[in-house]
C-alpha positions as CSV (number, residue, x, y, z in Angstrom):
1,X,140.9,86.2,100.0
2,X,138.4,83.4,99.9
3,X,139.0,80.1,98.2
4,X,135.9,80.7,96.0
5,X,136.8,84.2,94.9
6,X,134.3,87.1,94.9
7,X,132.0,85.6,92.3
8,X,131.9,82.2,94.0
9,X,131.2,83.8,97.3
10,X,128.4,85.9,95.9
11,X,127.0,82.7,94.3
12,X,127.2,80.8,97.5
13,X,125.4,83.6,99.4
14,X,122.7,83.6,96.7
15,X,122.2,79.8,96.9
16,X,122.1,79.9,100.7
17,X,119.5,82.7,100.7
18,X,117.4,80.9,98.1
19,X,117.4,77.7,100.2
20,X,116.6,79.6,103.4
21,X,113.7,81.4,101.6
22,X,112.2,78.2,100.3
23,X,112.5,76.5,103.7
24,X,111.0,79.4,105.6
25,X,108.2,79.8,103.0
26,X,107.4,76.1,103.1
27,X,107.3,76.0,106.9
28,X,105.0,79.1,106.9
29,X,102.6,77.5,104.4
30,X,102.5,74.3,106.4
31,X,101.7,76.1,109.7
32,X,99.4,78.9,108.3
33,X,96.2,77.0,107.4
34,X,95.9,74.9,110.6
35,X,92.5,75.2,112.3
36,X,91.3,78.5,110.7
37,X,87.7,79.0,109.7
38,X,86.6,81.1,106.8
39,X,86.0,84.3,108.9
40,X,89.4,84.0,110.5
41,X,91.0,84.1,107.1
42,X,89.6,87.5,106.3
43,X,92.5,89.9,105.6
44,X,91.7,92.5,108.3
45,X,89.3,93.6,111.1
46,X,90.2,90.7,113.3
47,X,87.9,88.2,111.7
48,X,84.9,90.5,111.1
49,X,83.5,90.9,107.6
50,X,85.0,93.9,105.9
51,X,82.7,96.8,105.4
52,X,84.6,98.3,102.4
53,X,86.7,96.8,99.7
54,X,90.4,96.9,100.2
55,X,90.9,98.8,96.9
56,X,88.5,101.5,97.9
57,X,89.5,105.1,97.3
58,X,90.7,107.4,100.1
59,X,90.3,111.1,100.5
60,X,93.2,113.1,99.1
61,X,93.7,114.6,102.6
62,X,95.2,111.2,103.8
63,X,97.8,111.5,101.1
64,X,98.7,115.0,102.1
65,X,99.1,113.9,105.7
66,X,101.3,111.0,104.6
67,X,103.5,113.4,102.6
68,X,103.7,115.8,105.5
69,X,104.7,112.9,107.9
70,X,107.4,111.8,105.5
71,X,108.7,115.3,105.1
72,X,109.0,115.9,108.9
73,X,110.3,112.3,109.4
74,X,113.2,113.2,107.1
75,X,114.0,116.0,109.5
76,X,115.1,113.4,112.1
77,X,117.3,111.7,109.5
78,X,119.3,114.9,109.3
79,X,119.2,115.7,113.0
80,X,120.9,112.5,114.2
81,X,124.1,113.0,112.2
82,X,124.0,116.7,113.0
83,X,124.3,115.9,116.7
84,X,127.6,114.1,116.1
85,X,128.9,117.0,113.9
86,X,127.8,119.6,116.4
87,X,130.3,118.4,118.9
88,X,133.1,119.0,116.5
89,X,131.9,122.1,114.6
90,X,130.1,124.0,117.4
91,X,128.5,127.3,116.4
92,X,128.6,126.9,112.7
93,X,126.6,123.6,112.9
94,X,124.2,125.3,115.3
95,X,123.6,128.1,112.7
96,X,123.1,125.6,109.9
97,X,120.6,123.6,111.9
98,X,118.8,126.8,112.8
99,X,118.4,127.6,109.1
100,X,117.2,124.0,108.4
101,X,114.6,124.1,111.2
102,X,113.5,127.6,110.0
103,X,112.8,126.3,106.5
104,X,110.9,123.4,108.0
105,X,108.9,125.8,110.2
106,X,108.0,127.9,107.1
107,X,106.7,124.6,105.6
108,X,104.6,123.9,108.7
109,X,103.2,127.4,108.8
110,X,102.3,127.1,105.1
111,X,100.6,123.8,105.6
112,X,98.8,125.2,108.6
113,X,97.6,128.2,106.6
114,X,96.4,126.0,103.8
115,X,94.5,123.9,106.4
116,X,96.4,120.8,105.3
117,X,96.7,119.8,109.0
118,X,93.0,119.8,109.7
119,X,91.6,116.3,109.7
120,X,87.9,117.1,109.4
């Protein structure tokens, strides 16, 4: 057990993190504005003037594509631990992953039928 105890250790970590944050933020602010002209400080497009406002609206299709990406990205979150379990469980794990992939395939086919995957 530490000399400070759990509350003291947590407080020490909090104080250290706060000091580190302030130091890094101060160094960043000191370095950031050196030698930049007004066009170089624009937020995007590599120094060119923005053509649209940053808060402009996007087509709903972009949100559907983002949700589909997240859904199929979650597939990989479940496949990595499955690879470890597969070595131990064998055929049962293979059957369960087959059902999981089948459900995902049904989702892809539905999205394809609804033309959610078409960009234009």
